[in-house]
N, C-alpha and C positions, 0 to 999 in steps of 0.2 A: 392465478393472476398475480403478477408482480405489482405490489403496491409500494414497496420500499426497496431501493437499491442502496445498500449501506456499505459499499466498497467502491468509491469513485475517486479518481485522481484528476487534478487540474494542473494548470500551468504553474502552480505553486511548487510542484515537483516535476514529474515527467509526463504529465498529461497534456493534451492539446486543447482542452476545454477551459475557458476562463471562468472565474467565479461568477461574473455577471451573466454568462451564457448558460449557467446550470439550470435555472428555472425553465427556460425555453426548451432545453434538451429533455428535461424531465417531462414536461407536458407532451412533447412529441412522442415520448415512449409510454405515456399513460401512467407515469410514476408520480406518486404524491409526496414521497419522502426520500431524501438523498442524504447520505452521510459522506462528507468530504474527508477522505482518509489519505492525505498526501504523505509521501515517504519522508519520515523524520522531520516534518515541518507542520506548523499550525497556521491557520488562516488569521492574519493580523486584523482583518476588518470584521470578523465575527465576534461580537461582544457578549455572547451568551452561549451556553452549551447547545441550545436548540433555538433557532430563529425562523421566522417566516419571511420569505422573499417571493413576491409576485405570486402568492398563492401556493407556494411549494414550501414544505417543511425541510429546513436544512439542519442537519446534525453536525456539529463541529467534532471532527474526529482526527485520528492520526494513525498511520501504519509505521510501526517501529521494528526494525530488524534487530534481533538479539542473538547472543551466543549461548546455546544451551549445552555446550560441551562437545558432544559428538555430532551435533548438527546445528545449523542456524535456522531460526524460524522467524516469522513475522507476527507481531502482536497488533491487534486492532483496538484502539482506545476510542470510546464513544462518549460524547458529552464533555468535551474538553473545557476545563477552566484552568487558565494559566496559573502555574505555581512557579516559585523560584527554581525549584529542582528541575521541572520540565523545561523551563526556558534555558537553564544552564546546559542541560543535556543536549537539547536540539542544536544549540549554538555550537557546542563542541563537535557534534556530528557533522554539522554543515561545514565547519572549518576543515575537517578531515575529507569531506566530499570534494571540496574545492581543490585540495592538494592532490587527492587521488585522481581527480579529473585531469589536472595538469599533467601528471605522470602518464596517464593513459593517452592523452592527446599527443604528447610529445613522442611517445612510442609509435603510435599509428602514423603520425606524419613522417617520422624517420623511416619507418618500414615501407610506406607506400610512396614516399617522395612527393607528398602533396601538402598543401596548407588547408586545414579544416576551418570552416567558418563557425567556430564555437569557442567560447572562452571559459576558463575555469571560474566557477562562481558557486555560492550557496545554492542548493537545490539541484545542482547538476547531477545527472544520472547517466548510466550507459546508454539508455535510449536516445538521449540528446546527441551523444557522440556517434551512435549508429546512424542517426538521421543525417548528421554532417558528413559522414563517410559516403552515404548513398547519394548525397548532393555534390560530392567532389568529383574531380575528373577520374578518380580511381575506378576500376571496373569491379565495384562491389555494391551489392544491394544492401538494404537494411538488415535482412536476416543473415546475409553473408558476413557482415561485420561482426555479428555475434558468433556465428559458427566458426570463423577463421581468425578473428583478431582479438575481440574483447570479451568473449564469453569465458566462463569458468575454464581454467586450464589452457586457455589460448595464450599466444605469445605476448599480448599487450594487456592481459588481465592483471589487475591490482586488487588485492583484498582490502576490504574496508575495516576500519577500527570501530567496533560496535560494542555496546554495553552487554553485560551478562544478562541472562534471562532474569535472574533474581533482581538485579538493579533496574532493568527495564520495567518489570512487572511492578516493583515497588513505586517507581516514579509515576507510572500510568495509573496505578490504583489510587494514588493521592490526588491526581488531577482529573480523572475520568469517572463517570458513573458506571461504566461497564468496560471490562478488559477481556478480550477474547483471542483465540488462536485463528489466524487466517489460513485459508485453503489447506487443510491438514493432509489431503491426499496428494499434494504436489511434492512433498518432501521425499527424500530417498528412503526414510524409515518412518512411514506414517504412524505406526504403533508407538514409537518412541515420542513422536511429536504429540500424539494424543494423550500420552501419559502426563504431559505437562498441564493438561486442562484441569487436573485435580487442584491446581493452584490458581485457576482462572474463573471468570464468571460466565464465559460464553465460548462458542465455537462456530466457525463458518460452515454451516450445513449445505448451503446452496451456492454453487460456484460453477462457472462454465469451463470445466476442465477440457483440455485438448484431447483427452483420451476417455474411454468409458471408465467411470469410477464407481466402485461399489460403496455406497454410503454406510454400509452396515457397521464398520468400526466406529464411524462418527456417531451413529445412533446409539451404540453401546456406551460411548463416552458421555453422551448427553444424559442417558439414563443413570449411569453410575455416579456422575458428579452433579446431577440436577442443574444442567447448564442451560442458559438462554441460547436460543438459536439465532444466528445471524446469516446473512447471505447477500451476495452482490455480484456485479459484473466484473469487478476489478477493471473498470473502464479507464483506458488511457487515451481513448479517442472521444468522439462526441455522441456515441450511441450508448444509451443507458437501458437498463431493464432486461439485459440478456439473462440475468439471474437475480434473485432477490427474495423478499419475504411477502407472504400473503397478509391479509389484513389482521388476522388474529395475532400472528407473530410480530407484526409491526407494532400493534398496540401494546403487547407485552414489553417489547424493547423500550418504547417511548415512556411507558409507565415507570420503568426502572431509572430512566434518566431524570 
């Protein structure tokens, strides 16, 4: 039974769920604990690492993309307390996101001959642009936009300027109670990604992969590095609890925060 979904996105980044709507969505899914892990952004109205809202425990978190050399991975920070270094880092990333978004939007508009109903801004991600493409007169759906326009190696793709693994881990370790690796079996080289967990506190063990995923390499890393287990739905919509933690794992995580 999923008690905690500790990988959830809101409208603070590229999710559709507002912060105020999270407790109701959690209750609908039978989830008691939710970690808000928006991309490269923190929640300005959460004034503690862990808070209670309408009977639901909310963990202030963040998902941070970092450059580990041969691959880019996502780190999940839990129990955020704002630090000058974290504030400076996310502000820098958001400025880059806005400029990157401007370049992608202009490329798509020029290529398709349409005007997209989306503006460059902090927090902008490719899902926002894909939704705008799907709502435009162009004959492209949401997934078509990724597959043919803005996905990796597509004509309107623009790479992001992101921190190194070492810098990201250092900043998150100072600001968060737990720092872990997100969805290790999604990367092109899962073993190389899991090697990074030797410098982390946790790894995402439970995740709704689109393909059958053998968790054995993750379990080996958990045992080798004595890692905390995390898990979540990576929700970008309003449905929580598709994956997550049972009560025992939830209590271990919260005790660490």
